[in-house]
C-alpha positions as CSV (number, residue, x, y, z in Angstrom):
1,M,15.9,-32.1,-28.2
2,A,14.4,-29.2,-30.1
3,E,10.9,-30.1,-28.9
4,L,12.0,-29.6,-25.3
5,L,13.3,-26.2,-26.2
6,D,9.9,-25.3,-27.7
7,I,8.2,-26.4,-24.5
8,R,10.6,-24.3,-22.4
9,L,10.0,-21.3,-24.6
10,I,6.2,-21.7,-24.1
11,A,6.7,-22.1,-20.3
12,Q,8.9,-19.0,-20.1
13,G,6.8,-16.7,-22.3
14,G,9.1,-16.8,-25.3
15,V,12.4,-16.1,-23.6
16,L,15.5,-18.3,-23.2
17,T,19.0,-18.3,-21.8
18,T,21.9,-20.4,-22.8
19,R,21.6,-22.4,-19.6
20,D,17.9,-23.1,-20.5
21,A,19.0,-24.4,-23.9
22,L,21.7,-26.6,-22.3
23,D,19.2,-28.0,-19.9
24,C,17.0,-28.9,-22.9
25,G,19.9,-30.7,-24.6
26,V,20.7,-28.0,-27.1
27,T,24.4,-27.2,-27.5
28,R,25.8,-23.7,-28.1
29,A,26.4,-24.7,-31.7
30,G,22.7,-25.8,-31.9
31,L,21.7,-22.4,-30.5
32,S,23.7,-20.7,-33.2
33,R,21.9,-22.8,-35.8
34,L,18.5,-21.8,-34.4
35,V,19.5,-18.2,-34.6
36,R,20.8,-18.4,-38.2
37,G,17.6,-20.4,-39.1
38,G,15.3,-17.7,-37.8
39,R,13.8,-19.7,-34.9
40,L,15.5,-17.6,-32.2
41,L,16.6,-14.0,-31.9
42,R,19.8,-13.2,-29.9
43,V,19.2,-10.2,-27.7
44,R,22.7,-10.2,-26.1
45,S,25.2,-12.8,-25.1
46,G,23.3,-15.7,-23.5
47,A,19.9,-14.1,-23.9
48,Y,17.4,-15.2,-26.6
49,V,13.7,-14.7,-27.6
50,D,11.3,-16.5,-29.9
51,R,11.8,-14.6,-33.1
52,S,8.2,-15.1,-34.4
53,R,6.8,-13.9,-31.1
54,F,9.1,-11.0,-30.9
55,E,8.3,-9.8,-34.5
56,A,4.5,-10.1,-33.8
57,A,4.7,-8.0,-30.6
58,S,4.2,-4.3,-30.2
59,P,7.2,-2.1,-29.5
60,E,6.6,-2.2,-25.8
61,G,6.0,-6.0,-26.1
62,R,9.4,-6.4,-27.8
63,R,11.0,-4.3,-25.0
64,A,9.4,-6.5,-22.4
65,L,10.6,-9.8,-24.1
66,A,14.2,-8.4,-24.4
67,A,14.2,-7.2,-20.8
68,V,13.0,-10.6,-19.4
69,S,15.6,-12.5,-21.4
70,V,18.4,-10.2,-20.3
71,C,17.3,-10.2,-16.6
72,R,17.1,-14.0,-16.6
73,T,20.7,-14.1,-18.0
74,L,22.1,-11.6,-15.4
75,G,20.4,-13.4,-12.6
76,A,19.9,-12.2,-9.0
77,G,21.1,-8.7,-8.2
78,W,19.6,-7.0,-11.3
79,A,16.1,-5.8,-12.2
80,A,14.5,-4.2,-15.3
81,S,14.5,-0.4,-15.0
82,H,13.7,2.7,-17.0
83,A,12.0,2.0,-20.4
84,S,12.5,-1.8,-19.8
85,A,10.5,-1.6,-16.6
86,L,7.8,0.5,-18.2
87,A,7.4,-2.1,-20.9
88,L,7.1,-4.9,-18.4
89,L,4.5,-2.8,-16.6
90,D,2.6,-2.3,-19.8
91,L,3.1,1.4,-19.8
92,P,3.8,3.5,-22.9
93,V,7.5,4.2,-23.8
94,L,8.1,7.4,-25.8
95,E,11.5,8.1,-27.2
96,E,13.2,9.8,-30.1
97,K,12.1,8.4,-33.5
98,G,14.7,6.1,-35.0
99,A,16.5,5.6,-31.6
100,R,17.6,2.0,-31.0
101,A,15.7,0.3,-28.2
102,Q,18.0,-0.5,-25.4
103,V,17.6,-2.9,-22.4
104,H,17.9,-1.0,-19.1
105,V,18.7,-2.7,-15.9
106,A,19.5,-1.5,-12.3
107,R,21.3,-3.2,-9.5
108,T,19.2,-4.4,-6.7
109,T,22.0,-4.3,-4.2
110,P,24.4,-1.5,-3.3
111,G,27.7,-1.3,-5.2
112,K,29.1,-0.1,-8.5
113,H,27.2,-1.0,-11.6
114,R,29.6,-3.0,-13.8
115,P,29.4,-2.6,-17.5
116,V,27.2,-5.2,-19.2
117,A,27.7,-5.7,-22.9
118,G,24.6,-4.7,-25.0
119,V,22.8,-3.4,-21.9
120,V,22.5,0.0,-20.1
121,A,23.3,-0.7,-16.5
122,H,22.3,1.7,-13.8
123,A,23.0,2.3,-10.1
124,A,21.2,0.4,-7.4
125,V,17.6,1.2,-6.5
126,P,16.2,0.9,-3.0
127,A,14.5,-2.4,-2.1
128,E,11.2,-0.7,-1.6
129,A,11.3,0.4,-5.2
130,L,11.2,-3.2,-6.6
131,T,8.5,-5.5,-7.7
132,R,8.4,-8.6,-10.0
133,R,7.0,-9.1,-13.4
134,A,7.2,-12.1,-15.7
135,G,9.4,-13.9,-13.2
136,V,12.1,-11.2,-13.0
137,G,12.8,-8.2,-10.8
138,C,11.3,-4.9,-12.0
139,V,11.3,-1.4,-10.8
140,R,7.9,-0.2,-9.6
141,P,5.8,2.2,-11.7
142,A,6.6,5.4,-9.8
143,E,10.3,4.8,-9.9
144,A,10.3,3.6,-13.5
145,V,8.5,6.7,-14.6
146,L,11.0,9.0,-12.9
147,Q,14.0,7.1,-14.2
148,W,12.7,7.3,-17.7
149,S,11.9,11.0,-17.2
150,A,15.4,11.7,-16.2
151,W,16.9,9.6,-19.0
152,A,14.6,10.6,-22.0
153,G,13.1,13.9,-20.9
154,G,10.0,15.3,-19.4
155,E,7.6,14.6,-22.3
156,S,8.5,10.9,-22.3
157,G,8.0,10.9,-18.5
158,V,4.6,12.6,-18.6
159,V,3.3,10.1,-21.2
160,A,4.2,7.2,-18.9
161,A,3.1,9.0,-15.7
162,D,-0.3,10.0,-17.0
163,E,-1.1,6.4,-18.0
164,A,0.2,5.0,-14.7
165,V,-1.9,7.5,-12.7
166,R,-5.0,6.9,-14.9
167,R,-4.8,3.2,-14.3
168,G,-4.3,3.6,-10.5
169,M,-0.7,2.2,-10.6
170,T,0.7,5.2,-8.8
171,T,-0.2,8.7,-7.7
172,R,1.3,12.2,-7.9
173,E,2.1,11.9,-4.1
174,E,3.8,8.6,-4.6
175,L,5.9,10.0,-7.5
176,R,7.0,12.9,-5.3
177,R,8.0,10.5,-2.5
178,A,9.9,8.3,-4.9
179,L,11.8,11.2,-6.3
180,A,13.7,11.6,-3.0
181,G,15.0,8.0,-3.0
182,L,16.4,7.8,-6.5
183,A,19.8,8.6,-8.0
184,L,18.8,10.4,-11.2
185,G,21.8,12.4,-12.1
186,P,21.5,15.5,-14.3
187,G,18.0,14.5,-15.3
188,R,16.5,15.1,-11.9
189,G,15.0,18.4,-13.0
190,S,13.0,16.7,-15.7
191,A,11.8,14.0,-13.3
192,R,10.7,16.7,-10.8
193,A,8.8,18.5,-13.5
194,V,6.9,15.3,-14.3
195,T,5.7,15.1,-10.7
196,E,4.0,18.5,-11.3
197,L,2.7,18.0,-14.8
198,V,1.3,14.5,-14.4
199,D,-2.5,14.3,-14.9
200,G,-4.4,11.0,-15.1
201,R,-7.2,12.5,-17.0
202,S,-5.3,12.3,-20.2
203,G,-6.8,9.6,-22.3
204,S,-4.0,8.8,-24.7
205,V,-0.3,9.3,-25.5
206,G,-1.3,11.9,-28.0
207,E,-3.3,13.9,-25.4
208,S,-0.4,13.7,-22.9
209,R,2.0,15.0,-25.6
210,T,-0.4,17.7,-26.5
211,R,-0.8,18.9,-22.9
212,V,3.0,19.0,-22.4
213,L,3.4,21.0,-25.7
214,L,0.7,23.5,-24.8
215,H,2.3,24.0,-21.4
216,A,5.8,24.4,-22.9
217,L,4.5,27.0,-25.4
218,G,3.4,29.2,-22.4
219,L,-0.3,29.1,-23.2
220,P,-2.9,29.6,-20.5
221,E,-3.7,26.5,-18.5
222,A,-6.5,24.6,-20.2
223,E,-9.3,22.5,-18.6
224,L,-9.1,18.8,-19.4
225,Q,-11.8,16.4,-20.5
226,V,-14.7,19.0,-20.3
227,E,-18.3,18.0,-20.9
228,L,-20.1,20.6,-23.0
229,H,-23.9,21.0,-23.5
230,D,-25.9,23.2,-25.8
231,A,-28.6,25.8,-24.7
232,R,-31.2,23.0,-24.3
233,G,-29.0,21.0,-22.1
234,S,-28.2,18.3,-24.7
235,L,-24.7,16.9,-24.6
236,V,-22.5,18.1,-27.4
237,G,-19.6,16.1,-26.3
238,W,-16.4,15.8,-24.3
239,V,-13.4,17.9,-25.4
240,D,-9.8,17.2,-24.7
241,F,-8.8,20.8,-23.8
242,L,-10.9,23.9,-23.2
243,F,-9.5,27.4,-22.9
244,R,-12.6,28.8,-21.4
245,R,-11.7,32.5,-21.2
246,Q,-10.4,32.3,-24.8
247,R,-13.5,30.3,-25.9
248,T,-11.2,27.8,-27.7
249,V,-11.2,24.0,-27.8
250,V,-8.1,22.0,-28.7
251,E,-8.6,18.4,-29.8
252,F,-6.0,15.8,-30.5
253,D,-6.9,13.6,-33.5
254,G,-4.8,10.5,-33.6
255,L,-6.3,9.4,-37.0
256,L,-3.9,10.5,-39.8
257,K,-6.7,10.1,-42.3
258,Y,-10.2,8.8,-42.5
259,G,-10.8,6.1,-45.1
260,R,-14.0,4.9,-46.6
261,G,-16.9,3.0,-44.9
262,A,-16.7,3.3,-41.1
263,G,-13.9,5.8,-41.3
264,Q,-15.9,8.1,-43.5
265,Q,-18.9,7.8,-41.1
266,E,-16.6,8.8,-38.2
267,L,-15.4,11.8,-40.2
268,V,-19.0,12.9,-40.7
269,K,-19.8,12.5,-37.0
270,E,-16.7,14.5,-36.0
271,K,-17.7,17.3,-38.5
272,M,-21.2,17.5,-37.0
273,R,-19.8,17.6,-33.5
274,E,-17.3,20.3,-34.5
275,D,-20.2,22.3,-36.0
276,R,-22.1,22.1,-32.7
277,L,-19.1,23.2,-30.8
278,R,-18.8,26.3,-33.0
279,A,-22.4,27.0,-32.6
280,L,-21.6,27.4,-28.9
281,G,-19.3,30.3,-29.9
282,L,-16.2,28.2,-29.6
283,E,-13.2,28.0,-31.9
284,V,-11.8,24.5,-32.6
285,V,-8.2,23.6,-33.2
286,R,-7.5,20.0,-34.2
287,L,-4.0,18.6,-33.8
288,T,-2.5,15.4,-35.4
289,W,0.7,13.5,-34.6
290,R,2.5,15.5,-37.3
291,D,1.4,18.8,-35.7
292,L,2.9,17.8,-32.4
293,D,6.4,17.8,-34.0
294,D,5.9,21.4,-35.2
295,P,5.5,23.6,-32.0
296,G,5.6,26.8,-34.1
297,L,2.6,25.7,-36.1
298,V,0.7,24.7,-33.1
299,L,1.3,28.0,-31.4
300,A,0.3,29.9,-34.5
301,N,-2.9,27.9,-34.9
302,V,-4.0,28.3,-31.2
303,Q,-3.2,32.0,-31.1
304,A,-5.1,32.5,-34.3
305,A,-8.1,30.7,-32.8
306,F,-7.9,33.0,-29.7
307,A,-7.9,36.0,-32.0
308,R,-10.9,34.8,-34.0
309,A,-12.8,34.3,-30.7
310,R,-12.0,37.8,-29.5
311,R,-13.2,39.3,-32.8
312,S,-16.5,37.5,-32.7
313,A,-17.2,38.4,-29.1
């Protein structure tokens, strides 16, 4: 009956429960053989995913597959929440490097949240905070962002919130309203901060992280996504962050290195663009992923750029 199981996996987007397998004529022993043989991956008791599909997916895609399989196993009364909801909503999930990805679920009805092996179970969320994705219950974008902010910290929350606002999935006002209806525990302060820091103009996870870092360092507030022109009115380009009074531009560069061919051409274009920015009397600070993990270095580089701009005035 393995072919019936394959069809069920296709129909359900690569997820499976023990009940699904039994319906397809595969016994529990047969399920164990499929796991040992590498056909299936066991997420938790009774919840499985197509291993090849799981391994080919992005980190968020893997989270989404795990969340759907677990929610199907738990049945009514539970919905994907926190990072699991963000993944189902196709929003970025930022957490500490090396941390084990967990499946988060929340009750959809009042009552105590019983322990669930291999799953982080949370208190109930109000009915108006729920939607559906991939056939299972899922917390809405605004609530999921705030939940993850309270659980993982403000930086993680801003990354998800920026993308949700940029894509029109929520608004700052909706985030503020949602804050009042959620039980967030000691992380409520982080969630509240996200409602103030969110800005849908950020174009990437790196830009969101950069903005949070610049704010945390106590630097003056920068203008985002500014269009700059030269004296003839020709467009020089858009910059990520402009400290206008300090005549300094901060750019996030997500490329760790530029290779040959197209990468080398891109490097030349960026160098020419940077030269044109400097010709406008601006200092330019470029930040990479590695720089974002070294706040002291970022602060020193930006302050040095401010000082150079003052000396050249």
